[in-house]
N, C-alpha and C positions, 0 to 999 in steps of 0.2 A: 694666347699670345699671337701677335701678328708680326709680319716682317715687311719692311719697305726698303727699297734701295734708292739712294739719292746721290747724284753726281753734282758737285758744286764747285769745281775747280780743284785745287790741291787738296787731297783727302786728309792730310794731317790736321788742318784746321777744322774741316767739316766734322771729323770724328770728335775732336775735343769740344766743339760747340754743342753737339747733341748729347754728349756724355753727361752734361750738367743737369739735364731735365729729369724730374721725377716721373717715373713711368717708362723711361727708356731702360730696358733690362740689360742688353748687351749691344755693342757695336763692333764692327770688324771692317777693315779697309781692304779693298781689292780692285779688280779690274773687270768691268762689266760690258756687255753688249758689243762685243767685238768678235773676231774669228773664234772658232771653236777650240783651237789649240791654246793651252795655257801659256800666257806670256810671262816674261821676266819684266822687271821694272825698266831695264834697258830697252827691251822690245817696245814697251809702251811709250817711252820717251822718243822712240824712233818711228812714231806714228803707226803702231800696230792696228789701231782702230778701236781699241778699248777705251773706256772712260774711267778715270779714277773715281771710285764709287764707295760709299759707306753703306754697309748692311746694318740696318737698325731693327732690332727685335724690341717690340714695345708691348706694354700691357694696356690694351684699349680701354680698360676700366679706369685707368689712371691718366692716360693721355691719349687723345684721339689722333687720327691721321690728319684731320684738319689742323689741329694744334701744331703737329710736326711740320706740315707744309707751310703754315704761316710763319713759323720760325725759319724754315728753309729760305723763304723769299726775303727774309730780313738780311741774309748774309750773301746773297748772290746778285749779280747784275743780270736780270732775265732777258735783256735785249742783246747781250754780248755773245758773239758767235766764236766758239772755240777759244775763249779768253776770259779769265777772271783775275782781277788784280794785275800783277805784272807777269802772270803765267799765261803763255800762249801755246796752243797746239790742240789737236783733236782730242787728246786725253783730258783736256780741261773743259770740255763741253759740259753743259748742264743737262740734267735729265732726272725724271721721276720714273722709276721702273717698278711697276707693281707686280704682285704675285698672285692675286686673285681678282676676279671681275668685280667683286663687291667694293674693292678699293677704288676702282676706276671712276665710279659715279661721284664719290666724295672728292677725289683728286680733281675731277673736271670742274667741280664747283669752285674750288680754291683757284684753279688755273684761270677760269673765266673772270673771276674777280680781280686777279692780278693783271690780266690782259686789259681789262677795262681801266684799271688804275694807270697802267702804262700808256694807254692810248695807242697801242701798236701790237702787232703780232709778236708773241714771245719766241725766243730762240731755245726755250727749254723743251727737251724731248719729253713726251708723255707716252710711254710705250710699255708693253709687257717685258718682264725680265727675260732675256734670251739666255744669258749665261753669266756666271760670276766666279772669278778665280781669286782666291785669297792671296793678298799681297805678302811679300816677304816679312818675316817677323820683325825686322828692324823698323818697318813702317807702322806697325801696330802701336797705338798710343804714343806716337812719335813725340808729340809736344809735351807729354808727361815725362818721358825719358830725357827730352831736350827742351827745357822750359824757355830757353832763349832762341829756339829755332824760328826760322822765318815762317810767316803765315800771312796770306793776303787778307784774312779776316781781322779787323781791329780787335786788339786784345780785350778791350772792354766788353766785347760780346761774349767772351768766355766766362764772364762773371754775371751775365744776365740771368736773373732768376724770376720766377713768377710766384705770386702768392696763391692761395688756394683757389681764388676766383680768376686767376690768370690775367689779372688786369694791371698789377703793380710791377713795374720794371725797376731793377736795382742795378746800377752800373758802378764802376770804380769811382769812388768819390774823389773830389779834388785833393783832399787830405791824404788819401791813400796813394794817389798818383805822385804827389809831392814827396811822400816818404819813399816811394819806389825809385824815383829818378833824381831826387835832390833838388834843393832850392833854386839853384841857378838854372838848371835844365827846365824846371817847371816855369820859372819866370820867362825864359826865352820862348819855349814852345807854346805856352798857354797865354801869355800876356805880351808877346812880341817885344820882350826886352832884348837888349844887345849886350853881349859880354864885352869887356874892355879889350881894345886892340892889343895884339901881341901877348895875350894871356891865355889863349885857348890851348887845350891839349894837342890839337891837331894842326896848329898854325904852321909849324915847321916840321911836320911829320910826314914822311913819304914812304912808309912801308907798303908792301904789296898786299892789297886786300879790298874789302867791300865796306862802305859806310852805309849804315842803316839808321832809320828814325829811332831815337832813343825811347820814344813813347810806344811805338807799335812794332818795331823791328822790320818794317818794310824797307827793302833796298832802295837807296837813293843815288849814290855816286860810287865810282870805283877809283882806285889809286891811279889807274892809267890816265884818267882825265884830270888829275890834280896837278897843280903847278904853283910855283912860288911867285905870287903877284906882288909881294911886298906890302900888301894893304893891311896886314895885321890879323887877318882871318883866313881860314882855309878857303882856297879858291879852286874852282873846277870849271872846265870848259863846257861840260854838258852833264845832264843827269844820266843814270843808268839806262833809262828808257824815256821816251817822250811823255808818257803818262805817269811817270813816277812822281812828278811834282806838278803843282798848278800855280798860276800867277795871278796876283791882284794888284790893282793900282793903289799905291800908298802915298797919301798926301800929308802924313804926319810931319811935325817939326818944320812946317813951311817948305817942304821939298816935294818934288814929284819923282817917285821911285816905283820900281816894280818889285813887289814883295813875292817871295817864294815860299810856298807851303807844301807839305807832303800831301799827296792825293788821298791816302787812306785815312790817316789820323787827323788830318788838318792841322798839323803842327807847324808853327812859324819856324822857318829855317834861317831866313836871311833875305837877301835881295840879289837881283841879277842886273848886271850893267853891260854896256856895249863897248867896253874898253879892254876886252880880252884879246888873246892872240889871234891875229887875222887869219893865220893858216888853219885854225881850227874852228873858224866861224865868227870870231870876234866877241864872244860872250864871256863874261866872268861871273860865275855864280859865287857870290860872297856869302859864306855860310858860317853860322856860329858853331864852334866845336861842341858847345853844351847841348846842341840839338841832335848830335850824332853819337852813334856807337860804332866802333871799328871792329871788323871781323878779319883777322889775319887770313891770308890765302890758305895757309896750311890747316886752318881750323874751320873752313867753310863747310865741309861735309859734316864734321862733328856738330856744328852749330845749326845745321839744317838748311844750308844754302848751297848744297852741292851743285845744283843746276846752274849756278852762276860762275863755276870754275871755268866753263868754256869761254867766257868773256875774255879771259886772260891768255887764251891759246893764240 
C-alpha cells in the first residue's frame, strides 16, 4: 500500500471524488503542511496556513499514482492561487504532498505534462508532506452524510468511473439528470427553456437564505440581493460572487440578450438586464425558479454551506 496527500480546494468533494475509484483503499480528510500545532477547522478558516487535504491510501497494483494524479487534475484549476470554485483562502490552495522519494519522479512526470498542457507555470505545490492533522469527525465523508451539501466539484464527476483499461468514462446520463431534477428544471437548465412568468416557486418568495444551482448545488445568489421587480421571475441585483455565473450573448427569438449560466455546471439560469435598481448597480438578474434550489439560512450548516452564513452578518 502507498499513501499520497492531495489538496484540491474544499476537501469534502475531493474525498468523495477519490472514494469512487477501484484501488483506493481508504481516504481521510485533514489539514496539511501548516504550523506544527494541530488546528481546528475554525483555525484553518482563519488562515492558520494549513491546506484542506485528503489522505489517500491506495493499492498500487490496482491503481497507480499517475492514475490518481490524472484524476486529480480533472477536478482542480491548477493555475488558480488559493482558490477553487467559489472557495477562497490559503486553506484552499492546491498541492501534491508525497511521502517517499519514489513518488516524486512519477508525480513530476504528470506535473510536467499538465504544465505543458496549461502553457503556464502551475500553482500546485509539489512538496514532501510536512504534517497532517485529521479533521473533525463531522468532516469525514461529509457528502455521504449530507448528499445535498455544497461542493465546488460538479456532481457528475462523483459518478465518473473507469473500465478495466481506464479509457471509458461514464457520467450521469441525461435521463438520470432529468429523473433527479424534474422535467421543467431539466428543460430550463439543459435546453435553455423559460418557465412561464409568475408561475415559479421563488417569484414572490423572500425568505432568508441561499439559492444554489439545482443541478450541481453551487451557490449562485442570496436572499439579500433579491427584490420584487414585478417581471414574473425571481430577480437579483448580483450573484453571490463575481465568478459564480458566466454570461453569453443570446440572439434567440430575434432579440439581443445576455444569457446567464452557472460557472460550474454550465446550467442555463436566465438573463441579465440593465433595468435594475440604480442604487445597487442597475442590474437585474432575471432567473428561472426551476434552475434554483433554496437553502434556508437556518439549514445552511446542515446542508454543507456553513461558510456562507457570514454573508448574512
